[in-house]
C-alpha angles and dihedrals in degrees: 000000000000135000124263136208113216108203130194115232111212112057094007105054102005131035109249117229100172130262098319114158091223107031093171135199098021110219124217115227113243110271096016098108093041091051094049091047091052092050093049092048088053091054104258124142107237119207130174113219119183143169109232101183090160086083094055090044091054093241098114137013130239086250090058089054092047091052091053090046090051092050091047092051090047092051091048094047090050086058093047093255109124121179131209096230150324120237128179143180116224093195121120118233095255092064119083101236135172092205099048111091127281083039114091098224096109092049091045090052094047093048090052088065104031129055096240127174099216093184090069097034130106141210115214125189149123101243139071091246090061092053092044090050089057091052093046092049095042091243128132113255136210126197115211119204094225120101107004095344097115091050090049091049090057089054099043133044104171099079124138096221138356123200135169094242146344092275094057090047091052092047089053093050093047097042105030106029097057115176099065115123121267 
């Protein structure tokens, strides 16, 4: 078993431009690829988990989401920052859903297929739902100040860690939290 970092997509890895059908080219947020690369080099699983309510709202299709995911993975791979998978919930916020963050359904599904040490795993994102997902799943959470992170910080105070971006979070984990597998 090894730890995982579950990372939000829009606002944490990619800049979010709304529910455009062709949000091209997707743009990586500064520090995202470096952070993912550091975590992978240290032996973490890295998964992207994202709410894509635009599908449930009828604004975008699953294919639109898959195209953006493919582009994101391509951009990350070009920077040497591979990920273990991308998982999303298509449900809109007005539907009670186990897979929509802060529900734990995506993490439950991922852990049924991968040998993950949840005690040493992390959730990283820019929104309240990411932090609440960490609490609901019993996993440490980190708020990044990219995307909507600063707005979220003004709303919430009980957050495990706050960092400017994914890279600074990863540097902390690698340098300060020694004892994780390599």
